[in-house]
C-alpha positions in Angstrom: 23.2 10.3 -7.2 21.7 13.6 -8.2 24.0 14.3 -11.1 24.0 10.8 -12.5 23.5 10.3 -16.2 20.6 7.9 -16.7 20.6 5.6 -19.8 16.9 6.0 -20.4 14.7 8.6 -22.0 11.4 7.1 -21.1 10.5 4.8 -18.2 7.2 3.0 -17.6 6.2 2.4 -13.9 3.4 0.4 -12.3 2.4 -0.9 -9.0 -0.4 -2.7 -7.1 -1.9 -1.4 -3.9 1.1 -2.8 -1.9 3.5 -0.7 -3.9 1.4 2.4 -4.4 3.1 4.7 -1.9 6.6 3.6 -3.1 5.6 4.1 -6.8 4.3 7.6 -6.1 7.5 8.6 -4.3 9.6 7.2 -7.1 7.6 8.9 -9.8 8.2 12.2 -8.0 12.0 11.6 -7.7 12.2 10.5 -11.3 10.5 13.6 -12.6 12.8 15.7 -10.4 15.7 14.0 -12.1 14.2 14.9 -15.6 13.3 11.3 -16.5 10.1 11.0 -18.6 7.8 8.7 -16.7 4.7 6.8 -17.9 2.8 6.1 -14.7 0.6 3.1 -15.6 -1.1 2.9 -12.2 -2.5 1.9 -9.8 -3.7 5.3 -8.5 -5.7 4.0 -5.5 -5.0 2.0 -2.3 -7.9 -0.3 -3.2 -6.9 -3.9 -3.7 -6.0 -4.7 -7.4 -4.3 -7.6 -9.2 -0.5 -7.1 -9.7 -0.3 -9.0 -13.0 -2.4 -6.3 -14.7 0.2 -3.7 -13.9 3.1 -5.9 -14.7 1.7 -6.7 -18.1 1.0 -3.0 -18.9 4.6 -2.0 -18.0 6.1 -5.0 -19.9 4.1 -4.2 -23.0 5.4 -0.6 -22.9 9.0 -1.9 -22.8 8.5 -4.7 -25.4 6.7 -2.3 -27.8 9.4 0.3 -27.4 7.2 2.9 -25.7 9.5 2.9 -22.8 13.3 2.1 -22.5 12.9 0.3 -19.2 10.3 -0.4 -16.6 9.8 -0.4 -12.8 7.3 -2.5 -11.0 6.4 -2.3 -7.3 4.3 -4.6 -5.2 4.5 -5.6 -1.5 7.5 -7.8 -1.9 8.4 -7.4 -5.6 8.1 -11.2 -6.0 4.7 -11.4 -7.7 5.6 -8.5 -10.1 8.9 -10.2 -11.1 7.2 -13.5 -11.8 4.5 -11.8 -13.9 7.1 -9.7 -15.8 9.4 -12.5 -16.6 6.6 -14.4 -18.4 6.9 -11.8 -21.3 9.3 -12.6 -24.2 12.0 -10.0 -24.3 11.7 -9.0 -20.6 14.5 -9.6 -18.1 13.0 -8.5 -14.8 15.5 -8.0 -11.9 14.1 -8.3 -8.4 16.4 -6.1 -6.3 16.6 -5.5 -2.6 19.9 -3.7 -2.6 22.2 -1.6 -4.9 24.4 -4.6 -5.7 21.7 -6.8 -7.1 20.4 -3.8 -9.2 23.9 -3.2 -10.5 24.6 -6.8 -11.3 21.2 -7.2 -12.8 22.1 -4.6 -15.4 25.8 -5.5 -15.9 25.3 -9.2 -16.2 21.7 -9.8 -17.1 20.8 -6.6 -19.2 17.7 -6.3 -17.0 15.1 -4.0 -18.6 12.5 -4.1 -15.8 13.2 -3.7 -12.1 10.9 -5.1 -9.4 10.8 -3.7 -5.9 9.1 -4.5 -2.7 7.3 -1.5 -1.5 6.7 -3.0 1.9 10.3 -4.1 2.3 12.4 -1.1 1.3 12.7 2.4 2.6 12.3 5.2 0.2 16.0 6.3 0.2 17.2 2.7 -0.5 14.6 2.2 -3.2 15.8 5.4 -4.9 19.4 4.3 -4.7 18.4 1.0 -6.3 16.4 2.8 -9.1 19.2 5.3 -9.8 21.7 2.5 -10.1 19.5 0.4 -12.3 19.0 3.4 -14.7 22.6 4.4 -14.8 24.5 1.1 -15.2 25.1 -0.2 -18.7 25.1 -3.9 -19.8 28.7 -5.1 -19.8 28.2 -7.5 -22.7 31.1 -9.9 -23.4 30.5 -13.4 -21.9 27.2 -12.2 -20.5 25.8 -11.7 -24.1 26.4 -15.4 -24.8 24.5 -16.4 -21.7 21.6 -14.1 -22.5 21.4 -15.6 -25.9 20.7 -18.9 -24.3 17.6 -17.5 -22.6 15.9 -16.8 -26.0 13.6 -19.4 -27.5 15.2 -21.6 -30.2 
């Protein structure tokens, strides 16, 4: 997907120690693809708490400092749970290209969670490239998303 047009100008990315290697590989690939990346850590393999990085990335998206976000931990599960606690965040946990595509088309996902210990680098890149290139399809999905907002 080297010539893909991405629908973002700025992307925030964060990881805990379990996702550090994957995050670093993705940051390199994103910069090669001319995506402006805000790397919000971690920068060390020392044990850290994943919610801290999920919150930092989600704040960047909610405050408009980033168009979308990517979170990486060992499985992606903890990051997705932490991210979805933020009003305005629709975090998609994806383990394949199909869930990334549907998470954008049907759910207008604005944050992607990945399992750094579960995915190979090439598959992770395909998932990220899909997530950044696919638009929200709207229509009946807009009505459903509206029901997720607080009354």
